[in-house]
C-alpha positions as CSV (number, residue, x, y, z in Angstrom):
1,X,-175.4,56.1,83.1
2,X,-172.4,53.8,83.5
3,X,-168.8,54.8,83.5
4,X,-168.1,53.6,80.0
5,X,-170.7,56.0,78.4
6,X,-169.7,58.8,80.7
7,X,-166.1,58.4,79.5
8,X,-167.1,58.2,75.9
9,X,-169.1,61.4,76.0
10,X,-166.2,63.1,77.8
11,X,-163.9,62.1,75.0
12,X,-166.4,63.5,72.4
13,X,-166.5,66.7,74.4
14,X,-162.8,67.0,74.3
15,X,-162.7,66.3,70.6
16,X,-165.1,69.2,69.9
17,X,-162.6,71.5,71.6
18,X,-159.8,70.3,69.3
19,X,-161.7,71.2,66.1
20,X,-159.8,74.0,64.2
21,X,-161.3,77.4,64.5
22,X,-163.0,76.8,67.8
23,X,-161.6,78.1,71.1
24,X,-164.4,76.8,73.2
25,X,-166.5,73.7,72.8
26,X,-169.2,73.9,70.1
27,X,-171.7,72.9,72.8
28,X,-171.4,71.8,76.4
29,X,-171.7,68.1,76.2
30,X,-171.8,67.5,79.9
31,X,-173.1,63.9,80.6
32,X,-176.5,64.9,81.8
33,X,-178.2,62.4,79.6
34,X,-180.4,59.8,81.0
35,X,-179.5,56.7,79.0
36,X,-180.0,53.2,80.1
37,X,-177.1,51.0,78.9
38,X,-178.3,47.4,78.8
39,X,-175.6,45.8,76.7
40,X,-172.4,44.8,78.3
41,X,-169.9,47.4,77.1
42,X,-166.5,46.5,75.8
43,X,-163.6,47.8,77.8
44,X,-162.1,50.9,76.1
45,X,-158.6,52.0,76.9
46,X,-157.9,55.8,76.6
47,X,-154.5,57.4,76.5
48,X,-153.5,58.8,79.9
49,X,-154.1,62.5,80.3
50,X,-151.3,64.9,81.1
51,X,-151.2,65.9,84.8
52,X,-149.2,69.1,84.4
53,X,-148.7,71.9,81.9
54,X,-146.6,75.0,81.3
55,X,-147.9,77.7,83.5
56,X,-151.3,76.1,83.9
57,X,-153.4,74.9,86.8
58,X,-153.9,71.2,87.1
59,X,-157.5,71.6,86.0
60,X,-156.6,73.2,82.7
61,X,-153.7,70.8,82.1
62,X,-156.2,67.9,82.0
63,X,-158.2,69.7,79.4
64,X,-155.2,70.5,77.1
65,X,-154.8,74.2,77.9
66,X,-151.7,76.5,78.2
67,X,-152.2,79.5,80.4
68,X,-150.5,82.9,80.0
69,X,-149.5,85.1,82.9
70,X,-150.5,88.8,83.1
71,X,-146.9,89.8,82.4
72,X,-146.9,87.7,79.2
73,X,-150.2,89.1,78.1
74,X,-149.0,92.7,78.5
75,X,-146.4,92.0,75.8
76,X,-149.1,91.2,73.2
77,X,-150.9,93.7,70.9
78,X,-153.8,95.4,72.6
79,X,-156.6,93.7,70.6
80,X,-155.0,90.3,71.1
81,X,-154.7,91.0,74.9
82,X,-158.5,91.4,75.1
83,X,-159.1,88.2,73.1
84,X,-156.7,86.2,75.3
85,X,-158.3,87.5,78.5
86,X,-161.8,86.7,77.2
87,X,-160.5,83.2,76.5
88,X,-159.5,82.8,80.2
89,X,-155.9,83.7,79.4
90,X,-155.2,80.4,77.7
91,X,-154.7,78.6,74.4
92,X,-155.3,75.0,73.5
93,X,-152.4,72.5,72.8
94,X,-152.4,69.2,70.9
95,X,-149.9,66.5,70.3
96,X,-148.7,65.6,66.8
97,X,-146.9,62.3,66.1
98,X,-143.6,63.2,64.3
99,X,-142.1,59.7,64.3
100,X,-142.5,56.2,65.6
101,X,-141.6,57.3,69.2
102,X,-141.5,61.1,69.0
103,X,-144.2,63.7,69.3
104,X,-144.5,67.5,68.7
105,X,-146.6,69.8,70.8
106,X,-148.6,72.4,68.8
107,X,-150.3,75.5,70.5
108,X,-152.9,77.3,68.4
109,X,-155.0,80.4,68.8
110,X,-157.7,81.2,66.2
111,X,-160.2,84.1,66.7
112,X,-161.3,87.4,65.1
113,X,-158.9,87.0,62.1
114,X,-156.0,85.7,64.1
115,X,-154.6,82.3,63.2
116,X,-151.4,81.7,65.1
117,X,-149.7,78.4,65.9
118,X,-146.3,77.4,67.2
119,X,-144.7,74.0,67.8
120,X,-142.0,72.5,70.0
121,X,-140.7,69.2,71.1
122,X,-141.9,70.1,74.6
123,X,-144.7,72.3,75.9
124,X,-142.1,74.6,77.3
125,X,-140.5,75.1,73.9
126,X,-143.9,75.3,72.2
127,X,-145.1,78.0,74.6
128,X,-141.8,80.0,74.2
129,X,-142.3,79.9,70.4
130,X,-145.9,80.9,70.7
131,X,-145.1,83.9,72.9
132,X,-142.7,85.2,70.2
133,X,-145.4,85.0,67.6
134,X,-148.1,86.5,69.8
135,X,-146.0,89.6,70.5
136,X,-146.1,90.6,66.8
137,X,-149.3,89.0,65.7
138,X,-151.6,90.7,63.2
139,X,-155.1,89.6,62.3
140,X,-156.0,88.7,58.7
141,X,-158.7,90.9,57.1
142,X,-162.1,89.4,56.8
143,X,-161.6,87.9,53.4
144,X,-165.3,87.2,53.0
145,X,-165.7,90.9,52.4
146,X,-162.9,91.1,49.8
147,X,-163.6,90.3,46.1
148,X,-162.0,87.1,44.8
149,X,-162.4,87.8,41.0
150,X,-160.0,89.8,39.0
151,X,-162.0,92.9,38.0
152,X,-163.8,93.2,41.4
153,X,-160.6,92.9,43.3
154,X,-158.7,95.3,41.0
155,X,-161.4,97.9,41.5
156,X,-161.1,97.3,45.3
157,X,-157.3,97.7,45.0
158,X,-157.5,100.9,43.0
159,X,-160.0,102.6,45.3
160,X,-158.5,101.6,48.6
161,X,-154.7,101.4,47.9
162,X,-153.6,102.7,44.5
163,X,-155.2,106.1,45.1
164,X,-153.0,106.5,48.2
165,X,-149.7,105.3,46.6
166,X,-149.5,107.6,43.5
167,X,-150.3,111.1,42.5
168,X,-153.7,111.9,40.9
169,X,-152.3,112.1,37.3
170,X,-150.6,108.7,37.6
171,X,-153.8,107.2,39.1
172,X,-155.8,108.4,36.1
173,X,-153.3,107.0,33.6
174,X,-153.1,103.6,35.4
175,X,-156.9,103.4,35.6
176,X,-157.1,104.2,31.9
177,X,-154.6,101.4,31.0
178,X,-156.5,99.0,33.2
179,X,-159.9,99.8,31.6
180,X,-158.4,99.5,28.1
181,X,-156.3,96.4,28.4
182,X,-156.7,94.4,31.7
183,X,-160.4,94.6,32.4
184,X,-161.6,93.3,29.0
185,X,-159.0,90.5,29.1
186,X,-159.5,89.0,32.6
187,X,-163.0,90.2,33.3
188,X,-164.3,88.4,36.4
189,X,-162.0,85.4,36.2
190,X,-161.3,84.0,39.7
191,X,-157.9,85.2,40.9
192,X,-156.8,81.7,41.9
193,X,-157.4,80.5,38.3
194,X,-155.1,83.0,36.7
195,X,-151.8,81.4,35.6
196,X,-148.6,82.9,34.2
197,X,-149.5,81.9,30.6
198,X,-152.7,84.0,30.8
199,X,-150.6,87.1,31.5
200,X,-148.2,86.2,28.7
201,X,-151.1,85.9,26.3
202,X,-152.2,89.4,27.2
203,X,-148.8,91.1,27.0
204,X,-147.2,89.4,24.0
205,X,-149.5,90.9,21.3
206,X,-149.1,94.4,22.8
207,X,-145.3,94.1,22.8
208,X,-145.3,92.7,19.3
209,X,-147.3,95.6,18.0
210,X,-144.5,97.9,19.0
211,X,-146.0,99.2,22.2
212,X,-143.1,98.1,24.5
213,X,-143.7,101.0,26.9
214,X,-147.4,100.1,27.3
215,X,-146.5,96.4,27.9
216,X,-143.9,97.4,30.5
217,X,-146.4,99.5,32.4
218,X,-149.1,96.8,32.2
219,X,-146.5,94.3,33.6
220,X,-145.9,96.5,36.6
221,X,-149.6,97.1,37.1
222,X,-150.5,93.4,37.1
223,X,-147.6,92.7,39.4
224,X,-148.9,95.1,42.1
225,X,-152.5,93.9,41.8
226,X,-151.4,90.3,42.3
227,X,-149.1,91.2,45.1
228,X,-152.0,92.9,46.8
229,X,-154.1,89.8,46.3
230,X,-151.3,87.8,48.1
231,X,-151.3,90.3,50.9
232,X,-155.0,89.7,51.3
233,X,-154.6,85.9,51.4
234,X,-156.6,85.4,48.2
235,X,-153.7,83.7,46.3
236,X,-150.4,82.1,47.4
237,X,-148.3,82.9,44.3
238,X,-147.9,85.8,42.0
239,X,-148.5,84.7,38.3
240,X,-146.2,87.5,37.2
241,X,-143.2,86.1,39.0
242,X,-142.3,84.0,36.0
243,X,-143.3,86.4,33.3
244,X,-140.3,88.3,32.0
245,X,-140.6,92.1,32.1
246,X,-140.6,93.9,28.7
247,X,-137.2,95.5,28.2
248,X,-138.4,98.9,27.0
249,X,-135.5,101.3,26.2
250,X,-136.6,104.9,26.6
251,X,-135.4,107.3,24.1
252,X,-132.6,109.4,25.5
253,X,-133.0,113.1,25.6
254,X,-130.6,115.3,23.7
255,X,-129.3,118.7,24.9
256,X,-129.8,121.6,22.6
257,X,-126.9,123.2,21.0
258,X,-126.5,127.0,21.7
259,X,-127.6,127.9,18.2
260,X,-130.7,125.7,18.6
261,X,-131.6,127.6,21.8
262,X,-131.7,130.8,19.8
263,X,-133.7,129.2,17.0
264,X,-136.4,127.9,19.4
265,X,-136.9,131.2,21.2
266,X,-136.8,133.3,18.0
267,X,-139.4,131.1,16.3
268,X,-141.7,131.5,19.3
269,X,-141.6,135.3,19.5
270,X,-144.9,135.6,17.6
271,X,-146.6,133.9,20.4
272,X,-145.2,135.4,23.7
273,X,-146.8,132.8,26.0
274,X,-145.0,130.0,24.1
275,X,-141.7,132.0,24.1
276,X,-142.0,132.5,27.9
277,X,-142.8,128.9,28.6
278,X,-139.8,127.7,26.5
279,X,-137.5,130.2,28.2
280,X,-138.7,129.2,31.6
281,X,-138.2,125.5,30.9
282,X,-134.8,126.1,29.3
283,X,-133.3,128.4,32.0
284,X,-134.7,126.6,35.1
285,X,-134.8,123.0,34.1
286,X,-138.4,122.7,35.3
287,X,-140.3,119.5,34.4
288,X,-143.2,120.1,32.0
289,X,-145.8,119.5,34.7
290,X,-144.0,121.9,37.1
291,X,-144.3,124.9,34.8
292,X,-147.9,125.6,35.8
293,X,-146.8,126.0,39.5
294,X,-143.9,128.4,38.7
295,X,-143.9,131.8,40.4
296,X,-141.4,134.5,41.1
297,X,-139.9,134.5,44.6
298,X,-137.3,137.2,44.9
299,X,-134.2,136.1,43.1
300,X,-135.6,132.7,42.4
301,X,-138.3,130.9,40.5
302,X,-140.3,128.8,43.0
303,X,-142.2,125.7,41.8
304,X,-143.6,122.4,43.2
305,X,-141.2,119.5,43.0
306,X,-143.5,117.0,41.3
307,X,-141.3,114.0,42.1
308,X,-141.9,114.2,45.9
309,X,-145.3,112.7,46.7
310,X,-145.1,111.6,50.3
311,X,-142.8,111.5,53.2
312,X,-141.5,108.0,54.2
313,X,-143.9,105.0,54.3
314,X,-146.9,107.1,55.3
315,X,-150.2,108.2,53.8
316,X,-149.2,111.8,54.4
317,X,-148.7,113.6,51.1
318,X,-146.2,116.5,51.1
319,X,-145.8,119.5,48.9
320,X,-142.1,120.2,48.4
321,X,-141.0,123.3,46.6
322,X,-137.7,124.0,44.8
323,X,-136.2,127.3,44.0
324,X,-134.1,128.0,40.9
325,X,-132.0,131.2,40.5
326,X,-133.2,133.6,37.8
327,X,-130.3,134.0,35.5
328,X,-129.7,137.0,33.3
329,X,-131.0,135.3,30.2
330,X,-134.3,134.5,31.8
331,X,-134.9,137.8,33.6
332,X,-136.2,139.8,30.6
333,X,-139.0,137.3,30.0
334,X,-140.3,137.8,33.5
335,X,-141.0,141.6,33.5
336,X,-144.7,141.1,33.5
337,X,-144.7,138.1,35.8
338,X,-145.8,134.6,34.9
339,X,-149.3,134.3,33.4
340,X,-151.1,131.0,32.7
341,X,-148.9,129.1,30.3
342,X,-149.8,126.7,27.4
343,X,-150.3,123.0,28.5
344,X,-147.3,120.6,28.2
345,X,-149.2,118.9,25.3
346,X,-149.2,122.1,23.3
347,X,-145.6,122.8,24.1
348,X,-144.6,119.3,22.9
349,X,-146.2,119.8,19.6
350,X,-144.7,123.3,19.1
351,X,-141.1,122.3,20.0
352,X,-141.3,119.4,17.5
353,X,-142.3,121.8,14.8
354,X,-139.7,124.4,15.7
355,X,-136.8,121.9,16.3
356,X,-137.5,118.6,14.5
357,X,-135.8,115.8,16.3
358,X,-136.1,117.4,19.7
359,X,-138.7,117.0,22.5
360,X,-139.8,119.1,25.4
361,X,-137.6,117.2,28.0
362,X,-134.5,118.1,26.0
363,X,-134.8,121.6,27.5
364,X,-134.4,120.1,31.0
365,X,-131.3,118.1,29.9
366,X,-129.9,121.3,28.4
367,X,-130.2,123.2,31.7
368,X,-128.6,120.3,33.6
369,X,-125.7,120.3,31.0
370,X,-125.2,124.0,31.3
371,X,-125.0,123.8,35.1
372,X,-122.2,121.3,34.8
373,X,-120.4,123.2,32.1
374,X,-120.5,126.5,34.1
375,X,-119.3,124.8,37.3
376,X,-122.4,124.9,39.5
377,X,-121.7,122.7,42.5
378,X,-123.4,119.3,42.5
379,X,-125.5,119.9,45.7
380,X,-126.9,123.1,44.2
381,X,-127.4,121.6,40.7
382,X,-129.3,118.6,42.2
383,X,-131.4,121.0,44.2
384,X,-132.3,123.1,41.2
385,X,-133.1,120.0,39.2
386,X,-135.2,118.6,42.0
387,X,-133.3,115.3,42.2
388,X,-133.6,113.1,45.3
389,X,-130.7,113.2,47.8
390,X,-129.6,110.2,49.8
391,X,-131.5,109.6,53.0
392,X,-128.6,110.9,55.1
393,X,-128.3,114.1,53.1
394,X,-132.0,114.7,53.0
395,X,-132.3,114.4,56.7
396,X,-129.3,116.5,57.8
397,X,-128.6,118.9,54.9
398,X,-130.4,122.2,54.2
399,X,-128.8,124.5,51.6
400,X,-128.7,128.2,52.6
401,X,-130.0,131.0,50.3
402,X,-126.6,132.7,50.1
403,X,-125.1,129.4,48.9
404,X,-127.9,128.9,46.2
405,X,-127.4,132.5,45.1
406,X,-123.6,132.0,44.8
407,X,-124.0,128.9,42.7
408,X,-126.9,130.2,40.7
409,X,-125.1,133.3,39.6
410,X,-122.7,131.1,37.8
411,X,-125.5,130.6,35.2
412,X,-125.2,134.3,34.3
413,X,-122.3,133.2,32.1
414,X,-124.6,131.2,30.0
C-alpha cells in the first residue's frame, strides 16, 4: 500500500479519536489492509502535527494527548483518579479556530457520567484550567434511568428526595395536593415541553376561586419539582421562574383577652380532656401537633419541637425537645398526668364554637404575649416557644435549668 493511502487511513484513525464521547478510538484502524492502488494519487497536504505537548511524551503529543502526573492525579476525586489512570493518565486535546489567525486549545474528558472540558489560548493554560475543573468534578447521573415526563419524574422526585426533605405529615399533604391538582393537569407531558404559560393556566383558576393558599403551595411544589429536573440535566430552565407567586396573606392570630381565657376553660369543664388540652395549649404555648408529645418532666412540660426536622444540610433527622415551666394556673390540671388528648382537628372545632372569631393558634399567641407582658427574658421566651435561634446562638448557647426556672416562675403572676 502506498504512502498516500497509509496517510489517509492514519488521518481517519485520528478523526475517530476526536469524536465526542470517545476516549479511545472506536476501532483500531491500523493500516494492515492489503489494497492495490493503481490510479495515480493526488498529492494531499496535511497540517503539520505538534511535536511537543504539556507534560506529555513525544509519542502522545503527536496523537493530541495531554498527560497528567501522579501528583496532579492525586488531587482529583477518587473515582476520577481511576478513570484517568485507566485512560493512560491522559486526556485528548483539539484546536478550535477562534479568529482568522488565532486558535483556542480545548481539553476534554468524557466517561462514566463525566463531561469536563477546559480551554486556553495555549496548551499550558488549557491544562491549568482543566486541572481546576478536574479537582471538583462530579459525574452526571445516568439520565437514561431517570424519567423525562412530568408525572413519572414527579413520582421519582417524591420517592427519592421529597421524602427526605420534609416531615411525614408535610409529605402526605404535598402528595395529596400533587395527586389532586398537578397529576391530572400535566399527566405524562414531556418536561422539556412544559412552558410558563402551562403553569399559569393551572394556577390562575385555583387562585380566582379564592384558594390563594392552595395556589401558593402548588407554586412552591412545582418550583421544587422543576428545579430537581434541572439538577438532573433534564431541562435547562425552570418554567416557574417567570410565573409570579400568589400573594397569599395569612390570617393573623389574635391573643385572647383575660376574660376570654376564663370563658374558654369554663365552657370546656363538662369535657375534662378538652379542658386539659386547652389549658395545656394556653399555658405552655405548644403547637397543636406538639400536644400529643407533651409529658410532665419535673417542674416542666417536655414536648417535641416540631419545627426542628434535621440538623444542617444532612439526611439525619433529629428529635429536639423543649421544656416549658409549669405555671401555677396550669398545675391543677395536671394532678392525674396527661392522658391521650383530643386531636387538633377536634380542638379547632370546639374552640370556634366556644369563642367565635378565635382559632386554636390564638392560644399560642396568647402565651407568647403573656411572656412579654410578665417580663420573661427573650432567650427563655424563645426557648419556651420553640423558636429558632441564630446559628451562632444555637451552636454556643445552652440555657441552664435554674435560668429557665427563674424566668418561668414569672408566669406565676399570670
